[in-house]
N, C-alpha and C positions, 0 to 999 in steps of 0.2 A: 504494500500500500504506500501511498505518498502521505506525508505528514502536512497537515494544515496549520494555520496560526494557532498557537496554544496547544497543539496536539503532540508535540515532541516530548516524550517523557524526560523529566529533568535529569535523570541518571543514565540516559541512553541517547546516542545520536543515531540518525538514520544509517542504515547500512549502505554500502555502495550500490547494491542492487535497488534498494528503495529510492535512492537518489537518482539513479539512472532512469528508473521508471517515471519519476516525477519530472525529470528533465525532458524526457521524450514527449511530455505533454507540452508542453510549451516550447723646440725646442728652438738663433737669429734667422730671420726669414727674408728671402729676397723680396724687394718691394713690388716686383711685377706679378707675383702669384695671386694677388687678391681679387682679380677680376675674372673669375672662372664660373661658367654656368654649372649649376647643379641640376641633375636630373635630365641628362641629354635625351632620355627617352620620353620625357614629359612634354606634352604640348602646352606651351605657354600662350595664353590668349587674353591679354589685357582688355582688348576691345570687347570680346564676348563677356568678360566679367564686369563690364561697365566701368573700367578704370583706365587712366591715361598712362601709357607706357613711359613717356618722358618724365612724368611726375613720380612714377614708381622708381625710376632710376635714381631719385634722390636718396632712396634707401641705400643703394650701392655706394653712392658718393659719401653719405654720412658715415656708414659703418666701415667702409674701406679707408677713407681718409682719416677719420677721427679716432678709430679704434685699431684697425689692423695695421695700417701704415705706421702708426705711432708706437706700435708694440704693446698697447694696453691690453689687447687680447691677441691670441695667436691666430684664431680663425673663428668663423661662425657659418651657420646655414640659416637661411630665412625663406619661408614659403608663405605666400598669400593666396588664398582661394576665396572666390566669391561666386555665388550662384552655380557651384559645381565646376567652375573653370579656374585653372591655375593662372592667376594674374601675374605672379612674380615668383621666381625661384632662382636663388643664387647661392653659390658657395664662395666664401671669401677666406683667403689665407690658408693656413696649414692646420692639420690635425695633430701634428707632432713637430714642435719647433726644433728639438734636439736632433731628431732624425731627418729633418727637412722633408717631411711627408705632406703632400698637399691634402686639403679637404677633398673627399670624394663622395659620390652619391650615397654610398652605403656606409659611411663613417658611423661608428657606434659610439654613443654618448651615455654617460651616467645621467639619468634624468632625475635622480633623487626624489624630491617631493612631487614630481609629476607622476609618480607611482600612485599617489593618493586618489585621484579621480578614477583610475583604472580599478583599484581595489573597491572603491565605493560603488562603481557600476556592477562589479561582481556580486557584492552583497545585495544590491537592489534587484538583481536577477532572481535571487532566492526569495526576496519579498514578493516578486511577481508569481512565484510558485506557491504562494500561501504559507511559506514556512515561518514567517514572523510578521508582527505588526510593529510600527514605529514606537508605539507606547509600551510594548512588552518590556518588563524588567530584564536587564541583561542576565541577572542571576537565574532566570529560567533556563538559559543555555549554558551558563558558567556557574554551576551551583556553589562552588567554593567562594563566590563573591557575595553570597547572600548576607554575610555578616560584615561587609565593608563598613568602615566608619570614616568620619571626616576629622582630620586633624586641625586643631586650632592652635596656631603658632603665637606664642607670647613674646613680649619684647626681650625677655631673657633667653630666648631660643628654645624654651621648653614647649612641649606639645601636649595638649589634652585632647581627648577623643569625645566625639558627639555622634549621635545617630543622625544619618542623613535626613533632610527634610522630606525627601522622597527617594525611592530607589532610582539608580541610574537606569535609563532606558536606551533602546536601540537608536533612537534619534540622537541622543547625546553622543553616542559613539561615532556616528557619522559626522558630527558637527564640532568635534573638539571641545565638548562641554561636559566631559566625564568627571573632571577633577583628578584624573590619574596622575601620579607622580611621573617623573622621567622627562621633564622638559629639556630642551637643547642647552639651556643655560641655567643649571641648578642655582637657585637663589634663596632656598629655604631649607630647613632641616629635613623636611619630608622628602624633597628631591634628593638631597645629599645621602640620606639613609638608604633610599632605594637604589641610587647609583652604586653605592658601596656593595650592597647585597647582590646586585646584578653582576658586578665585576667578579664577584666570588664564584659565579656560575661558570666562568671560563669562556673559552672561545666557541664551544660547540652548543651554543644556545639554540633553542627552538621557540616557536610561538607558544607552544603548549607550556614549556617550562617557564617562560617569562610571565605568562598569564597566571600560572600557579603562584609565582613569586609575588605578583601584585596583590594577591589575596591576603598577604601578610603585612601590607603597608597601607596606611590611611590615605584617603583622598585629600587633595589640597583645598577643595571647596565643595559646597553642596552641588550635586549634579544639576545642570541646567541653569546655573546662576552666572557663570562666567565662561569665556572662550579662552582656551589656553592651548597653544601649539605643543604637541608632544606625542605620546604613544597611542593616542586614540585609534589612529588608522592601522596600527599594527594589530589592534584588537579586532578591527574590521576583518583583517586577514584571518585571524584565529576563528572568528565567528563563521566565516566562509567554510573553514575546515570542519567545524562542528556540525553545521547544518547540511553540508554536502557529503560528508564522509570521505572527502578527497583531500590530499595535501593541497595547500594553497597554490603552489606552482602548477600542479596538475589541473586544478580547476581553471586557472587563468588560461592555460594553454588550450584546453578543450573548448571553453565557453566564450573566450574573447579573442585570443591571438589567432587560433586556427580560422574561425569564421571571417576575421578581418584581414587575414594574410599578413599578420605581424610576425614575420619569420625570424627577425633579429631581436625580438624583445624577450627578455628573461632575467633571471636573477644572477646569471653568470655569463661570461663570454667563452664560448667553445674555443678550444685551442686553434682550430682552423680559422677562426675569425679574429684572433688577437691582432693580426696586422692592421685590421680596420678600426681598432679601438683607439679612440682619441686620448691623448695625454691630457692631464688635468693640471690646472695652474692655480697658484695662490696669489691674490692681489697683494701688492706691496706699494704703499704710497710713494709717489715720485720715483718709482723704479719699474722696470719691466717685471711682469709676474714671474714667480719662481715655480719650478716644477714640483708638483705634489707627489709624494711617495707614501708608503705605509698603508695600513689596512683601509683607511677611509677612501683613498683613491684607487688602490690596487687590489682590494679584497674581492674583486669580481673575476679573478683569473682561475678560480677553482669553484666547484659546486659549493653552495652555501647552505648551512643548516638553518640559519635564521632568515626566514622569508618575509622580509619587512614590507608590509603594506604601506607603511609611511614613507619609505624611500629606498627600496631595494632593487629597483629595476634599471636595466640598461635598455636602450632602444635606438632607433635611427629616425631621421627626419621622415623617411618614407613611411615607416610604421606608425609614427605618431600622427602624421597627416591622415592615415586611414582611420585611426581612432577618432580624430576630430571631425572627419567627414561623416562618420557614423553619427556623431553627436549633432552635427549641423543638419543631417537628414532626418533627425527625429528618432534615431535609434537603429537605423538599418544602413547597409552598404552592399551594393551589388547583389541585391535580392536576398541577402541574409539579414534577418532581424536579430539584433543582439539585445535590444531593450525596447520596451513599449514606449510609444510617444508620450502617453500620459504619465508614465513613470519618470521619464526624463523631465517632463514639465514639473513634476513634484520635486525632483532633485535640484532644479535650477531656479527656484524662487527663494526669497529670503525667509528662513525659518527662525531667525533670532527673535526672542520674545518681544512683543509689543512693537514690532517693526524696527528694533534697535539696529545699530551699526556695530562693526567691530571696534570702532573708536569708543563706543559706550561700554562694551563688555569684555574686551580683550585684556588679559593680564599677561605679564611676561615680556611685553614689548616687541614681539617678533611674530612674523608670519610672512608667507610668500605673496602678499598682496598689501596694498595700502589699506589703511583703516578708515579714512574719511570717506563717507558716502558709499561704503562697501558693506553689504550684508553677507550672510553665509547660508548656503543651502545644504544639501546632503552630499558633501564631498567637493563642492565648488564655492569659491567666492562669487558673489553676485553684485554687479555694479548697479547702483540705484539711479544712474543717469549722469550726464556730463556736468550739470550744475553741482551735483552732490560730490562727484569724484574730482572735479576740476581738471578732467582730461577728456579729449575727444573720445567718442564712443556712443553707446546706446544704452538706455535703461533695459535691464534684463540680460545683458551680456554676462557670460560666466567664464571663469578662468582660474589658473593657478600657475605656479612656477616651481623651479628646483634650486637647490643650494648652489649648484655650479652655474647659475644664471640662465638656465633654460626657462622658457616660458611659452604659454599658449593662451589664446582667448578665442571664444566663439561668440559671435554677435548675431543672434537670430533675426533682429530687425533688418540688418543689411545682408543676411544670408552669407556671412563672411567669417572666415577663421584664419588665424595666423599661428605659425609654429616657428619659434626661434630657438636654435641650438648653438651653444658654445660651451666651454669648460673653464670657467673662472669662478673660483670660490673666494669670498662669499657672494651671494646674489645681490647684496646691497652695495657692491663696490662702485657701480656706475648706474645711472638711470636709463638703462637700455629699454625697459618696457614702456615707460612714458614716452620716450623719444620715438620708439617704433610705432606707437599708436598714432602720434601726430603725423608721421611720415606715411603711414598706410591710409588714414582717413582723408588726407588732403588729395589723394590720387583718385578718389571716387568721382566719376564723371557723368552720372545720370541722375 
């Protein structure tokens, strides 16, 4: 049988067979290399997209002259699609400065937090199969979380525990409103204690193991009261495993990557594809960026035990364009429906309480989107309009980015999406995203 909302026994997950049945129902760079077309097999049609080719070339001029030629970034790829037509597609610079390797069509990038929208789509596919409701308490599916408490931090650094005002629910997990510890920049004793305990787990962590560890640590705030960037989307991945009976990577491969033809997207880079893997660089003020090494940048060269829904994937421009085209199409691509149109609409409206913005509710001071005039849906930031955000765009656009400065946005009003790939950490080093928005929207010609 297939399990409906509220029907999954708390101490048992569906078997693979039950899930299958349910699924069946539904490094110095030469200056001349930065002007190279990406996607030689891609038909670029600015006129058909209702955009001016000469004005789109301002993108090439701006990123080539101001970023690649100056050495601020080693290289990037930018694709603009409107009305299903590729209006602009370019590769600028190198994928590896030290080896003098140019950016190529199938360069593989660390997309870090651009994993989050993919993970969120995966969980909402299971919502479509009746496996949960947004108001369901998370402890229905993770029973060890039933006794989670909220830590109240005092001025002397001590922590007292209190019962949550309400249980954490599934919507909270999709919205970074869980209160879970483990933020990117630990700034309180709850984060610090969890980070220390997690480090003790060693290098072979799993989603299941970290989820169990979280049961032993208090929340930082009452669920649903604040927005805090952290581990919530890793728990999205764990919930996909629990509800589907599949490993997170297996589920993504079968239900998202295969239908969309995302052949180079995954949690590690196969040995045969390593030559296409871009180098990653660290911003240095007033200096050229330095090459990043170590696990954060290079941990993708072997299979990974921890399948992070928050930031574990690598991908290519081609693959992420396919994902965005599916979103722009209302959930389908090339005759394959990945998500229902109404489900996507549910995901891409502002769910923050009382119509609040991230500026109102965010704590911790960080996210891969601006806070002014920005709401949050189920896995996506949601722009509330140009006057609210102070940037060109449309009300209802949705988007996110990654720690190495990658970014995308989808604008349903203009039937437009943009994918930007580069490898510079951190994403706040330069205002790439706001600049690219201005450059894209000024080229619309209808």
